[in-house]
C-alpha positions, 0 to 999 in steps of 0.5 A, a space after each residue: 658384600 660384607 663378610 660375617 664373622 664366624 661364630 662357632 657357637 651357632 652349632 648349638 642352635 641358640 636363640 637369636 637373642 643369646 647369640 646377640 649377647 655372645 656377639 656383644 661379649 665377643 664370644 666366638 669360639 667355645 672354650 674346651 669346657 663350653 664345647 663339652 658341657 653346653 650340648 648335654 646341658 641344653 639336653 637337660 642332662 645331668 652333668 659332672 664337670 671337672 675343670 680348673 678355674 679360668 677356663 670359661 666354666 661360668 659361660 659353660 653352664 650360663 649359656 644353656 641355662 639362659 637358653 632353657 629358661 621359660 621367659 614366660 614363667 615368672 618363678 624361680 627355675 634355676 638355682 646356682 650355688 657359689 662358695 663366696 659372695 664375690 663368686 656369686 656376684 661375678 656369676 650373676 654379672 656374667 649371666 646378665 651380660 649374656 642376657 643383655 638382649 633377653 629382657 624377660 629373664 630376671 637374675 638375682 644374686 643372694 649373699 650374706 653381708 647385705 641386708 636381707 630385706 633388700 633381697 626380699 624386695 628383689 625376690 618379689 620381682 620374681 626372678 627366674 635365676 637365683 645365684 646364691 651362697 648356701 648360707 644366705 639361701 638357707 636363710 631365705 628358705 627359713 623365712 619362706 621367701 623362696 619358692 622351689 616348686 618350679 625349679 628344674 635345674 640346679 648348679 653347684 659351682 666350685 662344689 669342692 670349695 663349698 665342701 671345704 668351707 663347711 657347707 655340706 649340710 646346707 647343700 644337702 638341705 637345698 638339694 632335698 628341698 628341690 623337685 626330684 625331677 630336675 637337672 643337677 650339674 656339678 662343676 668342680 676343680 677337683 672330684 673328691 670321694 665326697 663329690 662322688 658321693 653327692 653325684 651318686 646321690 643326687 644325679 641320674 646318668 650324669 655325663 662326666 667331663 674332665 678338662 685337663 689343667 696342664 694347659 693352665 699351669 704350663 702354657 699361659 703362666 711362667 712359674 718360678 720359685 725362690 727359697 727364702 727364709 721366713 724373716 727374709 720374705 718381706 725384703 725379697 717381696 719388696 725387691 721383686 715388686 720394685 724390679 718388676 713394677 707390675 700394674 696389677 699383682 695378687 699376693 697370696 697368704 695363708 691367714 686373715 691376720 697375715 693378709 692385713 699385716 702384709 698389706 699394711 707393711 707393703 703400704 708403709 714401704 711404698 707399695 700401696 696395697 689392700 687385703 681381702 679375706 673372709 672377715 670383711 664386710 660386703 661393703 668393704 669387699 666391694 670397695 676393695 675390689 673396685 679399687 683393684 679393678 680400676 687400677 687405683 690400687 695394684 697390689 692385693 693381698 688375699 687368702 685363698 677362700 676370699 680370692 675364689 670370686 676374683 675375676 680381674 683381667 690383666 693381672 700381671 703376676 701371682 705371688 705365693 708369699 705363703 706356699 699353698 698346702 696342696 697342688 689344687 690350691 696352687 692351680 686355683 691361685 695361679 689361675 688368676 693370671 694368664 687368662 684369656 690368651 694372655 701370658 702371666 707370671 707366678 712366683 712361689 716363696 718357700 723355706 727349707 722346710 717346705 721343699 716337699 710341698 713344692 715338689 708335690 706341686 711340681 709332681 701333681 701338675 707337671 708344671 715347670 717351676 724354675 728357680 727365680 734366683 737364676 733369672 738375673 734382670 727378671 727377678 734376682 734375689 737380693 744378696 744374702 737371701 735365698 737357698 742355703 744362704 743366711 739372711 744378710 744383716 740389715 740395720 735399717 730394715 728388719 722382717 716382721 717378727 710375729 709372722 709364725 702361726 698368725 691368724 686364722 685360715 682364710 
């Protein structure tokens, strides 16, 4: 008799169709956030979940949403809000994969950068689950192309990032337009005072769940820093790329203009790269991400906001060309590598004036971030670069001249 593999999702008493979807995706053991959130969501409780990226949160709310949907009801029953187009597409894709054997359930992503008439046509097919960015959903509400009379669940995914991006008024308008009797679920990497205010105003007896981030920042990602003067960052980055020969690498910068500039400089230096940021049209974003996922390009330069929806397996390293301004952004960035039981690498470039930011990150995350300059053979900073050294004079290659305060934030 053939032994049946143990699937610990069976403890949630899910439907056979949903269990088949989980098996097809090889989901067998719930992650900590799934273990904690699925049961109360199945009971239609309000939930406030603080969890870092890369912990399986999409399935944590997606599984109970699919289980609770009335497939015979052809009205919108669940609304999921996401901060970016990429994340909305990603969440909708995961839900569709989970619902592979639930043909009566329709899922639709609504986001800007795509002709709205196509979405209006898709809405006429009467999906039960809407995954949307706040701005585009507001567009549909104003056009009266969405009906929320039978919505019984709303999820705010990456709620903190939506507030940071200025969607607070849209979020409140959407919440106020939904039936009062509903389930309200918040997923957020951080719980600020504003998140707490939203929870108090729109949730009832919410169960609070906190998933620690230490395992993300310490166990799965080896982290290094290098103190490098700004004019020397580009040569140092090129040295690192030449030395390591990553298959997939993600480089973070502070501004949109810097993303474009650095991608062009890397490509000119023999490392084909593309930039992704908030100024790209949806078709451009899709093209860039398709090339990155397929491995046609191995180097992506991104801003924080544009990268929130990036979910690509097998990213070898994250490089903070510009150090993030706060520990939470650092955790979000390095969470793009070291996923799904794989190890990852993270490198952070700092100049002497940014030592305080680095120390704040180390203190807040409790991460061990080692000096990269001591790792000869791993990443040795070229002679003439690094802490307490002046950049060596070069005749044939000079660092970029116009990198200070370039562009707008991502």
